[in-house]
Structures are given as C-alpha cells and as structure tokens.
C-alpha positions in Angstrom: 13.0 7.9 -82.0 10.7 10.6 -80.5 10.0 10.4 -76.7 6.4 9.6 -75.7 4.8 12.8 -74.3 3.1 10.9 -71.5 4.4 8.8 -68.6 2.5 7.1 -65.8 2.7 7.4 -62.1 1.2 5.2 -59.2 -1.3 6.9 -56.9 -3.0 5.4 -53.9 -6.7 6.5 -53.4 -7.3 8.2 -50.0 -10.8 6.9 -50.0 -10.9 3.2 -51.0 -7.0 2.7 -50.7 -6.8 1.2 -54.2 -3.5 1.7 -56.0 -4.0 3.1 -59.7 -2.1 4.6 -62.6 -2.5 8.0 -64.0 -0.7 9.8 -66.7 1.4 13.0 -66.7 3.1 15.0 -69.5 6.9 14.8 -69.5 8.6 17.8 -67.8 10.7 18.5 -70.9 7.5 19.0 -73.0 5.8 21.4 -70.6 6.8 24.4 -72.6 3.7 26.7 -73.5 3.9 28.8 -76.6 1.9 31.5 -74.8 0.4 32.3 -71.4 -2.7 34.4 -70.8 -2.8 37.1 -68.3 -4.8 34.8 -65.9 -2.1 32.2 -66.0 -3.8 30.0 -68.4 -1.1 28.2 -70.6 -1.5 27.2 -74.3 0.5 24.2 -75.7 1.0 22.9 -79.2 1.3 19.3 -78.2 0.2 17.3 -75.1 -1.5 19.7 -72.6 -0.5 19.1 -69.1 -3.7 20.7 -67.8 -5.6 17.6 -69.2 -3.7 15.4 -66.7 -4.0 17.4 -63.4 -6.9 15.4 -61.9 -6.3 11.9 -60.7 -9.4 9.7 -60.7 -9.8 6.4 -58.8 -11.2 3.9 -61.3 -12.6 1.9 -58.5 -14.6 4.4 -56.4 -14.5 7.7 -58.5 -12.6 9.8 -56.0 -11.0 12.5 -58.0 -8.4 14.8 -56.7 -5.3 17.0 -57.5 -2.0 17.3 -55.8 -3.5 20.2 -54.0 -6.5 18.2 -52.6 -6.7 17.3 -49.0 -4.3 14.5 -48.2 -6.5 12.8 -45.7 -10.3 12.4 -45.3 -12.0 13.0 -42.0 -15.0 10.6 -41.1 -17.4 13.4 -42.1 -15.7 13.7 -45.5 -15.8 9.9 -46.1 -19.4 9.8 -45.2 -20.1 12.8 -47.6 -18.3 11.2 -50.5 -19.9 7.8 -49.8 -23.3 9.4 -49.9 -23.1 12.0 -52.6 -20.7 10.7 -55.1 -19.8 7.0 -54.8 -23.3 5.5 -55.6 -23.3 7.4 -58.8 -20.0 6.3 -60.0 -19.7 3.9 -62.9 -16.3 2.3 -63.0 -14.1 3.8 -65.8 -10.5 4.5 -66.3 -9.0 7.9 -66.9 -5.3 6.7 -66.6 -4.4 6.8 -70.3 -4.5 9.6 -72.9 -7.1 12.2 -72.4 -9.2 14.1 -75.1 -10.7 17.4 -74.2 -13.9 15.7 -73.3 -12.2 13.2 -70.9 -10.3 16.1 -69.3 -13.4 18.2 -68.7 -15.2 15.0 -67.1 -12.1 14.7 -64.6 -12.3 18.4 -63.7 -16.1 18.1 -63.2 -15.6 15.0 -61.2 -13.0 16.6 -59.0 -15.2 19.7 -58.5 -18.1 17.6 -57.3 -15.7 15.6 -54.9 -14.2 18.9 -53.5 -17.6 20.4 -52.9 -19.1 17.2 -51.3 -16.2 16.9 -48.9 -16.0 20.7 -48.4 -12.2 20.8 -49.4 -10.4 24.3 -49.4 -12.1 27.2 -51.1 -8.9 27.8 -52.9 -8.8 24.3 -54.5 -12.5 24.6 -55.7 -11.7 28.2 -57.1 -8.6 26.7 -59.0 -10.9 23.8 -60.4 -13.6 26.3 -61.7 -10.7 28.3 -63.2 -9.3 25.4 -64.9 -12.8 24.4 -66.4 -13.1 27.9 -67.8 -9.7 27.4 -69.5 -10.9 24.3 -71.0 -13.7 26.0 -72.6 -11.3 28.7 -73.8 -9.3 26.2 -75.5 -12.4 25.3 -77.4 -13.4 28.9 -78.1 -16.7 28.5 -76.2 -16.7 32.1 -74.8 -20.2 31.7 -73.0 -19.2 28.8 -70.9 -15.8 30.2 -70.5 -17.4 33.5 -69.0 -19.8 31.5 -66.9 -17.0 29.5 -65.0 -14.8 32.6 -64.8 -17.6 34.1 -62.8 -17.9 31.1 -60.6 -14.2 31.0 -60.1 -14.1 34.8 -59.4 -16.7 34.4 -56.6 -14.7 31.6 -55.1 -11.4 33.4 -55.3 -13.1 36.5 -53.5 -14.4 33.9 -50.7 -10.7 32.7 -50.4 -9.6 36.6 -49.8 -12.3 37.0 -47.2 -11.2 33.8 -45.4 -7.5 34.3 -45.6 -7.3 38.1 -45.5 -4.7 40.0 -47.2 -0.9 39.4 -46.6 2.4 40.0 -48.4 2.1 36.4 -49.9 -1.4 37.2 -51.4 -0.3 39.5 -54.3 -0.9 36.8 -56.8 -4.7 36.2 -55.5 -5.3 40.1 -55.4 -4.0 40.2 -58.9 -5.9 37.3 -60.2 -9.3 38.7 -58.7 -8.5 42.0 -60.5 -7.8 40.1 -63.9 -10.9 38.0 -63.5 -13.1 41.0 -62.9 -11.5 42.5 -66.0 -12.2 39.4 -68.0 -15.9 39.3 -67.0 -16.2 43.0 -68.0 -16.3 44.6 -64.5 -13.6 47.3 -65.1 -14.3 49.4 -62.0 -13.7 46.5 -59.7 -10.7 45.3 -61.6 -9.1 48.7 -61.1 -9.6 48.4 -57.5 -7.9 45.2 -57.1 -5.0 45.9 -59.3 -4.5 49.2 -57.3 -4.4 47.2 -54.1 -1.4 45.3 -55.3 0.4 48.4 -56.7 -0.2 50.4 -53.5 0.2 47.9 -50.6 3.7 48.6 -49.2 3.8 45.2 -47.6 3.7 43.6 -51.2 7.0 42.9 -52.4 6.2 40.6 -55.4 7.8 42.6 -58.2 6.2 40.2 -60.9 2.7 40.7 -59.6 3.2 44.6 -59.1 4.4 44.9 -62.7 1.7 42.8 -64.0 -1.0 44.8 -62.1 0.4 48.0 -63.4 0.3 46.7 -67.0 -3.3 45.7 -66.7 -4.3 48.8 -64.9 -2.9 50.8 -68.0 -4.7 48.5 -70.3 -7.9 49.0 -68.7 -7.5 52.8 -68.5 -6.8 52.8 -72.3 -9.8 50.6 -73.0 -12.1 52.5 -70.9 -11.0 55.9 -72.4 -11.4 54.5 -75.9 -14.9 53.4 -75.1 -15.6 56.9 -73.6 -16.3 55.2 -70.2 -15.6 57.7 -67.3 -13.1 56.2 -64.9 -13.4 57.8 -61.5 -9.8 57.9 -59.8 -9.6 57.5 -56.2 -6.4 58.8 -54.4 -4.8 55.4 -54.4 -5.7 54.9 -58.1 -4.0 58.2 -59.1 -0.9 57.1 -57.2 -0.9 53.8 -59.3 -0.6 55.8 -62.5 
C-alpha cells in the first residue's frame, strides 16, 4: 500500500492563538527530478513548495517557518487593520492545487508587508511566487516576480552588507539579474563571489564560475561586447 504523500502538523497562530492543522509533504518524497540554477526545484508528484505557507483559518494570518515568531503591538495593529477585516474564513489545511498554493503565498506576502517582516522573507516569498508561475509556463508573470524578488534581495544585501556567509545571496542576485536579462550586472555579482577572498563557500564559487562562463558564451554568441574589469579577468 502506497504511503500518502501528505501528513498534517499542528500550528498555533501567533495572532489569534488558535491551533490549526496544515499539511506537509513527507520527507521521503521530497526528491526533485531537477533543480534550476536559482534553486527552484521540480517534482513529479506532490510539490513541497505548495505547502510552505501556513494559513490560520480563523484570522487569515499567513506565515512560513522563517517568519517572525512573535508579533509586536505595532505589528498586531497593522495586521488587524490591513488584513484581518478582509479575511473570509477558509481552510488551506488539506491538499493544495496550484491556485490554492498561489493564494497562500500572496496572503503570506501581504501579511509580511503589512507587519514589516524581514526583507529576506519578503524576497523569498516573491521568488517562490515567480517559481509558481514558472511551473505553469507563464513567463511574463515569472519575469515580473523575479524582478520584484531581485529588488528585494538587493535591499537585503544593502541592509546586511557582505560577509563570508552571504555567498549564496550574492550568487542569487547575479543569477536573478541573468534571468531577467541584465547580463552586465549578473557578471559583476558572480565576479564578487569568485574574487572575494573571505568567501569560502566552494559550491557557490563553483556555481558562480559556471554561470559566468555561460553568460560569456551567450554574450559572445549574440555579438554583445563584454567589457572586462580587472576582477572579471581574474575570474576567467
């Protein structure tokens, strides 16, 4: 007998304190058949990305495991004013279609923006929405949300600065620039990962080199001139 792909966990809403159930995909089934260069995973069966967001059926507060764990008075007031009055009670606890998954991410984004949650969380939600549109082959909407996500990740970089632990962020900004067609900016960000001596993340250094080479080949094939700075020459 085949194992059910979903199981349920209990979650307590940090706004109204109601306990509710939400679904997860079993760990043994979280095996993508491919992963894109911006970390988007593709699955043949149940997609774990559909179940990232937890939505309280009572008040509509939507969050992920990376959301803030406690609301300040200011955040509670913001949610109560901006989101709660528009909430129509419904339950996202069971199996989710693509449409339901999109609704949960949109709701989580609205909540995160209303309470001014971390910029990194907002960037991630925007990126996941872009992935949902990629699954559907909707390139226009995918590009739209990749641009939004890119802007948010740049704000994360500006707030956090650069450090040895930020190789993944630098790589991701470069990759998102590449995906939205800004090749020159993409090259600059990949080069930062490759040339920053403080970065020891070999996987991200390797990924940046691969994407740098890919970009150079694409630009040369299109007859596009690529001005190489000294650091870019070193990255060759």
